[in-house]
C-alpha positions in Angstrom: -19.7 -23.2 -28.8 -18.8 -26.6 -30.3 -21.7 -28.6 -31.8 -21.4 -32.4 -32.0 -23.9 -34.7 -33.8 -24.2 -38.2 -32.5 -25.5 -40.8 -34.9 -25.5 -44.5 -35.8 -27.9 -47.2 -36.9 -30.8 -48.6 -34.9 -29.5 -50.8 -32.0 -25.9 -49.4 -32.2 -26.0 -47.8 -28.7 -26.7 -44.1 -29.3 -29.0 -43.9 -26.2 -26.2 -45.3 -24.0 -23.8 -42.6 -25.2 -26.3 -39.8 -24.8 -27.4 -41.0 -21.4 -23.8 -41.0 -20.3 -23.3 -37.4 -21.6 -26.4 -36.2 -19.8 -25.2 -37.8 -16.6 -21.9 -35.8 -16.9 -23.9 -32.6 -17.2 -23.9 -32.0 -21.0 -26.9 -30.9 -22.9 -28.1 -33.4 -25.5 -30.9 -32.4 -28.0 -32.8 -35.5 -29.1 -34.1 -35.2 -32.7 -36.2 -38.3 -32.4 -37.9 -36.8 -29.3 -38.6 -33.6 -31.2 -40.1 -35.7 -34.0 -42.3 -37.6 -31.5 -43.5 -34.4 -29.9 -44.5 -33.2 -33.4 -46.5 -36.3 -33.9 -48.1 -36.5 -30.5 -51.7 -35.4 -29.9 -51.9 -31.7 -30.9 -48.4 -31.9 -32.4 -47.6 -29.4 -35.2 -47.1 -32.2 -37.8 -50.5 -33.8 -37.2 -52.5 -31.6 -39.6 -49.9 -32.5 -42.3 -50.2 -36.2 -41.5 -54.0 -36.1 -41.8 -53.9 -34.2 -45.1 -51.3 -36.4 -46.8 -51.9 -39.8 -45.3 -55.5 -39.8 -44.0 -57.2 -40.8 -40.8 -56.0 -44.4 -40.8 -52.6 -43.1 -39.7 -53.9 -41.3 -36.7 -54.7 -43.0 -33.4 -57.9 -42.3 -31.4 -56.0 -39.9 -29.1 -54.9 -37.8 -32.1 -51.3 -39.0 -32.2 -49.5 -40.6 -35.2 -50.1 -44.4 -35.6 -46.3 -45.0 -35.7 -46.6 -48.8 -36.4 -48.9 -48.2 -39.5 -46.7 -45.4 -40.8 -43.5 -47.5 -40.3 -45.0 -50.4 -42.2 -46.1 -48.1 -45.0 -42.8 -46.2 -45.4 -40.7 -49.4 -45.4 -43.0 -51.3 -47.7 -43.6 -48.4 -50.0 -40.5 -46.2 -49.9 -42.1 -43.4 -52.1 -44.0 -42.3 -49.0 -40.8 -41.7 -47.0 -40.1 -38.4 -48.7 -43.7 -37.2 -48.2 -43.4 -38.0 -44.5 -40.0 -36.3 -44.2 -41.4 -33.1 -45.8 -43.8 -32.6 -43.0 -41.6 -33.8 -40.1 -37.8 -34.1 -40.7 -37.6 -30.7 -42.4 -39.4 -29.0 -39.5 -37.2 -30.7 -36.9 -34.0 -29.5 -38.8 -35.3 -25.9 -38.7 -36.0 -26.2 -35.0 -32.5 -27.6 -34.4 -31.0 -24.5 -36.0 -33.0 -22.3 -33.7 -31.8 -24.3 -30.6 -28.2 -23.9 -31.7 -28.5 -20.1 -31.9 -30.3 -19.9 -28.5 -27.7 -22.1 -26.8 -24.8 -20.2 -28.3 -26.3 -16.9 -27.2 -26.7 -18.2 -23.7 -23.0 -19.1 -23.5 -23.2 -22.9 -23.8 -19.7 -24.3 -24.5 -20.6 -27.7 -26.0 -23.9 -28.9 -27.4 -24.7 -32.5 -28.4 -27.4 -33.6 -30.9 -28.7 -37.2 -31.1 -29.6 -37.4 -34.8 -30.3 -41.0 -36.0 -30.8 -39.9 -39.7 -27.9 -37.4 -39.8 -26.3 -38.8 -43.0 -29.7 -39.7 -44.6 -30.7 -36.1 -44.3 -27.3 -34.8 -45.4 -26.8 -32.7 -42.3 -23.3 -33.8 -41.2 -21.6 -30.6 -42.4 -23.8 -28.5 -40.1 -21.9 -29.7 -37.0 -18.3 -29.2 -35.8 -17.9 -32.9 -35.1 -19.7 -36.1 -36.0 -19.6 -39.0 -33.5 -20.7 -42.4 -34.9 -21.8 -45.3 -32.7 -21.7 -48.6 -34.4 -21.8 -52.3 -33.7 -21.9 -55.6 -35.7 -25.1 -56.2 -37.6 -26.2 -59.3 -35.7 -25.5 -57.7 -32.3 -27.6 -54.7 -33.3 -30.4 -57.0 -34.5 -30.4 -59.0 -31.3 -30.6 -55.7 -29.2 -33.5 -54.4 -31.2 -35.5 -57.7 -30.9 -34.9 -57.8 -27.2 -35.7 -54.1 -26.7 -38.6 -53.5 -29.1 -40.0 -57.0 -30.0 -40.0 -56.1 -33.7 -40.2 -58.9 -36.2 -36.7 -59.8 -37.7 -37.9 -59.1 -41.2 -39.0 -55.5 -40.3 -35.7 -55.0 -38.5 -33.8 -55.9 -41.7 -35.9 -53.4 -43.7 -35.2 -50.7 -41.1 -31.5 -51.4 -41.0 -31.2 -51.7 -44.7 -33.0 -48.3 -45.2 -30.4 -46.5 -43.1 -27.1 -45.3 -44.6 -24.4 -48.0 -44.8 -22.4 -48.2 -41.6 -19.1 -48.1 -43.6 -19.9 -44.7 -45.1 -20.9 -43.3 -41.7 -17.7 -44.7 -40.0 -15.5 -43.2 -42.8 -17.1 -39.8 -42.5 -17.0 -39.6 -38.7 -14.6 -37.6 -36.5 -15.0 -40.1 -33.7 -16.2 -43.7 -33.9 -17.4 -45.9 -31.0 -17.4 -49.6 -31.7 -20.0 -50.9 -29.3 -19.7 -54.6 -29.5 -18.7 -54.9 -25.8 -20.0 -53.8 -22.4 -21.8 -50.5 -21.4 -18.7 -49.7 -19.3 -16.4 -50.0 -22.2 -18.6 -47.7 -24.3 -18.8 -45.1 -21.5 -15.0 -45.2 -21.1 -14.6 -44.6 -24.8 -17.0 -41.6 -24.5 -15.0 -40.2 -21.6 -11.8 -40.5 -23.7 -13.4 -38.6 -26.6 -14.6 -35.8 -24.2 -11.1 -35.5 -22.8 -9.8 -34.7 -26.3 -12.4 -32.0 -27.1 
């Protein structure tokens, strides 16, 4: 079984790539979704969040107050490693279990959507790394239109992620997503054809 990690900065177009792969019948494991499930009401990371961050970071329904946590982590970076200890590490362990299960079931290719692949130094754990990238201002405009986040917060988020240049140099396949959705999907089809 070949394992392929898909990554790229916020607003680059990873979701478009993974949606296209799913539409073609491929399995895509979403690390962000796994993380969100861990921080949903009753999620396995919530006792850790309560213990290390306190009740101000938990919503009334028992889920993580993502906005409060995002603001804390980007304004006080020392808390990022504390958060990752109780969330990112657990997600990475779960990913390894999924790989084994899928390989045992005869899956031929397995894709992983991992936004923080390089930040967590996991790139060597996959057969290939696909990077989706786009110009900084294009990404920023997409994020503002999609999420309504303040431009200053977007800059903090984008600056905290690994430099695009390093990701691009380390990738097996790079998708430059400055154009249309159709152009991006055609590039994905070409990469699939070469697997």
